[in-house]
C-alpha positions as MATLAB code, in Angstrom:
seq = 'MEVGVCVEAYRQEAETHRRHINSAFMTFVVLDADDQPRTLPWIQPQPGSSERRGLPGDHGCPLFSPRKYIVSCKQAEMPLSVPWDPSNQVCLSYNNVSSLKMLVAKDNWVLSSEVNQVRLYTLEEDKFLSFHMEMSVHVDTTQAFLLLSDLLRRPEWDKHYRSVELVQQVDEDDAIYHVISPVLSGDTKPQDFVILASRRKPCDNGDPYVIAMRSVTLPTHPETPAYRRGETLCSGFCFWREGDQLTKVSYYNQATPGFLNYVTTNVAGLSSEFYTTFKACEQFLLDNRSDLAPSLQTL';
ca = [
     122.045  192.343  153.683;
     120.203  192.187  156.979;
     117.373  194.616  157.649;
     115.914  195.164  161.099;
     112.302  196.313  161.342;
     110.602  197.681  164.445;
     106.833  198.372  164.469;
     105.418  200.866  166.947;
     101.965  202.312  167.568;
     101.008  205.683  168.955;
      98.078  208.066  169.084;
      98.401  210.915  166.613;
      97.848  213.528  169.308;
     100.481  211.960  171.632;
     103.298  210.749  169.397;
     105.802  210.668  172.256;
     103.971  207.771  173.959;
     104.908  204.944  171.641;
     104.013  201.277  172.164;
     106.157  198.484  170.750;
     104.209  196.030  168.564;
     106.768  193.744  166.938;
     110.382  193.418  165.797;
     111.856  191.277  163.047;
     115.031  190.726  161.057;
     115.030  189.943  157.334;
     117.985  188.820  155.227;
     118.076  189.768  151.539;
     120.366  188.051  149.033;
     120.831  189.360  145.491;
     121.456  186.572  142.970;
     123.295  186.803  139.661;
     122.362  185.103  136.388;
     123.669  181.777  137.732;
     121.590  182.047  140.919;
     124.712  182.712  142.985;
     124.910  185.425  145.665;
     126.435  188.615  144.333;
     127.960  191.580  146.128;
     125.668  194.531  146.625;
     126.849  197.865  145.260;
     128.152  200.285  147.867;
     125.243  202.101  149.502;
     125.546  205.859  149.924;
     123.760  206.644  153.209;
     122.153  209.944  153.992;
     124.101  212.131  156.464;
     123.313  211.705  160.146;
     121.753  208.609  161.659;
     121.778  206.719  158.350;
     125.570  207.010  158.206;
     125.874  205.687  161.747;
     123.548  202.743  161.007;
     125.508  201.887  157.890;
     128.791  201.377  159.696;
     129.871  197.761  160.211;
     130.296  195.847  163.432;
     129.995  197.371  166.882;
     129.684  200.937  165.533;
     126.522  200.220  163.577;
     122.826  200.105  164.361;
     122.123  199.166  167.991;
     119.696  196.497  166.771;
     122.276  194.845  164.525;
     125.312  194.912  166.788;
     123.872  192.960  169.731;
     122.281  190.501  167.289;
     125.674  189.779  165.733;
     127.254  189.578  169.192;
     124.601  187.209  170.526;
     124.233  184.813  167.615;
     127.714  184.762  166.096;
     130.123  185.074  169.021;
     132.871  182.477  169.364;
     133.646  181.006  172.749;
     137.363  181.655  172.555;
     137.084  185.294  171.462;
     134.664  187.040  173.820;
     132.397  186.541  176.831;
     129.165  184.711  176.119;
     127.089  187.073  178.252;
     125.814  190.278  176.695;
     125.195  193.512  178.613;
     121.551  194.018  179.487;
     120.400  197.294  177.953;
     116.797  198.340  178.716;
     116.760  200.560  175.635;
     117.450  197.502  173.484;
     115.509  194.878  175.416;
     113.270  194.012  172.462;
     116.254  192.967  170.366;
     117.876  191.027  173.210;
     114.664  189.135  173.979;
     114.067  188.464  170.289;
     117.541  186.998  169.886;
     117.139  184.931  173.031;
     114.080  183.215  171.557;
     115.297  183.041  167.953;
     118.638  181.471  168.970;
     116.813  178.631  170.717;
     114.439  178.169  167.781;
     117.388  177.950  165.386;
     118.996  175.299  167.594;
     115.724  173.355  167.719;
     115.311  173.519  163.929;
     118.664  171.902  163.111;
     118.169  168.615  161.268;
     121.398  166.829  162.217;
     120.589  165.831  165.799;
     121.789  162.306  166.596;
     119.919  160.020  168.993;
     122.560  158.973  171.537;
     120.493  156.891  173.929;
     117.010  156.184  175.243;
     116.025  155.038  178.736;
     112.370  154.477  179.695;
     111.143  156.764  176.884;
     113.521  159.579  177.831;
     115.573  160.309  174.720;
     118.937  162.047  174.557;
     120.193  163.652  171.327;
     123.545  165.322  170.635;
     124.763  167.756  168.022;
     128.378  168.662  167.254;
     129.049  171.606  164.943;
     131.020  174.847  164.836;
     133.036  173.911  167.947;
     129.846  173.608  169.987;
     128.460  170.494  171.632;
     124.703  170.698  172.162;
     122.384  168.200  173.751;
     118.635  167.767  173.665;
     116.438  165.643  175.922;
     112.771  164.884  175.349;
     109.901  162.959  176.906;
     106.103  162.848  176.782;
     104.229  163.849  179.935;
     100.525  163.459  180.790;
     100.053  167.161  181.530;
      98.242  169.878  179.591;
     100.701  171.764  177.365;
      99.847  175.218  178.683;
     100.128  173.948  182.256;
     103.597  172.513  181.620;
     104.694  175.718  179.904;
     103.537  177.929  182.766;
     105.006  175.728  185.486;
     108.482  175.507  183.949;
     108.557  179.190  182.972;
     108.520  180.071  186.680;
     112.265  179.777  187.395;
     111.653  180.511  191.072;
     110.232  176.979  191.329;
     113.034  175.241  189.469;
     114.987  174.311  192.642;
     111.983  172.134  193.520;
     113.030  169.623  190.862;
     116.474  170.587  189.532;
     119.327  170.101  191.994;
     121.581  172.202  189.717;
     119.566  175.255  190.842;
     120.358  175.756  194.521;
     118.552  179.110  194.684;
     116.903  181.554  192.278;
     116.282  185.280  192.781;
     114.070  187.384  190.519;
     116.232  190.408  189.711;
     113.988  192.238  187.253;
     110.548  191.563  185.730;
     111.168  193.112  182.311;
     107.614  192.556  181.053;
     104.934  189.872  181.241;
     107.023  187.309  179.333;
     110.653  188.319  180.017;
     112.527  188.342  183.319;
     116.107  188.384  184.618;
     117.142  185.970  187.372;
     120.214  185.412  189.522;
     120.810  181.671  189.853;
     123.199  179.976  192.288;
     124.247  176.398  191.548;
     125.905  173.933  193.922;
     129.564  172.989  193.618;
     130.111  170.668  190.661;
     132.622  167.853  190.763;
     136.133  169.240  190.460;
     135.171  172.811  191.417;
     136.143  174.586  194.613;
     133.160  176.950  194.843;
     129.597  177.165  193.508;
     128.636  178.812  190.234;
     126.260  181.695  189.750;
     124.469  182.899  186.629;
     122.575  186.016  185.589;
     119.967  184.759  183.137;
     117.446  186.402  180.835;
     114.429  184.088  180.516;
     111.974  184.750  177.676;
     108.777  182.766  177.223;
     106.589  182.794  174.119;
     103.266  181.246  173.118;
     102.945  179.544  169.690;
     102.585  181.899  166.745;
     100.834  179.326  164.550;
      99.430  175.801  164.584;
     102.239  173.305  165.102;
     104.587  175.851  166.691;
     105.851  175.034  170.188;
     105.589  176.962  173.403;
     109.103  178.281  174.111;
     111.111  179.169  177.212;
     114.520  180.528  176.143;
     117.432  181.389  178.433;
     120.779  183.095  177.960;
     123.305  184.910  180.135;
     123.392  188.686  180.479;
     125.517  191.045  182.549;
     124.093  193.545  185.011;
     125.978  196.272  186.912;
     123.961  195.352  190.016;
     125.166  191.726  189.906;
     128.905  191.676  189.097;
     131.146  188.675  189.620;
     132.072  188.075  193.265;
     134.845  186.019  194.915;
     132.245  183.758  196.543;
     131.110  182.269  193.226;
     132.517  181.200  189.897;
     130.501  183.076  187.273;
     128.949  180.703  184.780;
     127.386  181.480  181.414;
     124.745  179.900  179.240;
     124.781  180.799  175.574;
     121.543  179.133  174.527;
     119.267  176.831  176.505;
     115.614  176.301  177.257;
     112.436  174.282  176.802;
     110.002  173.668  173.970;
     106.541  172.142  174.413;
     104.389  170.477  171.735;
     100.799  169.342  172.222;
     100.566  165.649  171.318;
      96.987  165.067  172.377;
      94.497  165.788  175.137;
      96.522  166.142  178.355;
      99.695  164.891  176.650;
     102.730  167.093  176.007;
     106.137  166.501  174.481;
     108.656  168.324  176.683;
     112.083  169.013  175.158;
     115.089  170.621  176.822;
     118.000  172.060  174.797;
     121.429  173.246  175.904;
     124.378  174.543  173.905;
     127.239  173.605  176.207;
     129.635  176.362  177.215;
     133.319  175.837  178.144;
     132.704  175.861  181.898;
     129.985  173.220  181.562;
     131.550  171.157  178.793;
     133.381  168.556  180.882;
     130.261  167.932  182.927;
     128.144  167.561  179.784;
     130.502  165.225  177.940;
     130.780  163.029  181.044;
     127.010  162.783  181.455;
     126.050  162.527  177.780;
     127.797  159.170  177.458;
     125.048  156.594  177.771;
     122.436  159.040  179.186;
     123.907  158.962  182.665;
     121.763  158.538  185.721;
     122.242  162.227  186.627;
     120.718  163.594  183.409;
     117.994  160.966  183.489;
     117.191  161.541  187.169;
     116.916  165.316  186.682;
     114.565  164.993  183.709;
     112.399  162.436  185.519;
     112.261  164.798  188.504;
     111.006  167.452  186.087;
     108.270  165.062  184.928;
     107.221  164.322  188.517;
     107.140  168.052  189.310;
     104.775  168.615  186.375;
     102.515  165.729  187.412;
     102.402  166.835  191.051;
     101.533  170.442  190.153;
      99.415  170.097  187.014;
      96.407  171.659  188.752;
      98.330  174.106  190.938;
      99.608  176.993  188.815;
     101.241  180.007  190.411;
      98.742  182.923  190.329;
     101.413  185.273  188.949;
     101.651  183.144  185.805;
      97.938  182.857  185.058;
      97.927  186.204  183.213;
      99.277  184.592  180.022;
];
């Protein structure tokens, strides 16, 4: 049984002005005498909103339904993008970050190749091919985190980002971007993406800085004939402090169908294209380690 919890604060004399504090999801499992999961008895909800929240699937609680849609969707059954809903932005941002953290935490990554201390790992499970690249860079961890969380600067080092437009600044740490990529080999027109980017500082010692990205849909940015709409299910960066002015930078990507052929071609032997892009990222960090964008210094 999954339980969603939302914590809000408000002044007693002005209850209508609520402020979101935190959201979390907890999973409870009832065990039998043999320590095996057992079925919960049928819950009789109270009339009204409790009945609505108790319904399964897309008719249930608005916190649960997008979570199930985001984390559990299958590529062949439904679009990977989820509709952006301002009333549910906390849940969507939470799932964006938690999906990346779950991908990072998997223990069956396989080292595929290593070139000049740039390592490439792959992971095949549940019909998904994921890849993970990492390197150590002589840049302060917070600096690296802030620089790469500014997607408007990504075309400076990543040739797969031809242009980036900030569509909506959701809050200090979440934003929606419209990204246009150049034409990939075999395509007839460029791709575009509508991406929710969520950045988070470490919660505890040893936790990484996180920049998580996933595709969303917006009525203001529908598909157009000029571009082939691409989607990213789960991708982003994690940063670990390894010492004074030394940071481990890791990039993760759960390959989607439209990107799969490109990924499988480049994963073999850590191709020069993957390697060149990641080294360009390193050079960007080194060149700008003392030149942070003022808009990002509020963190």
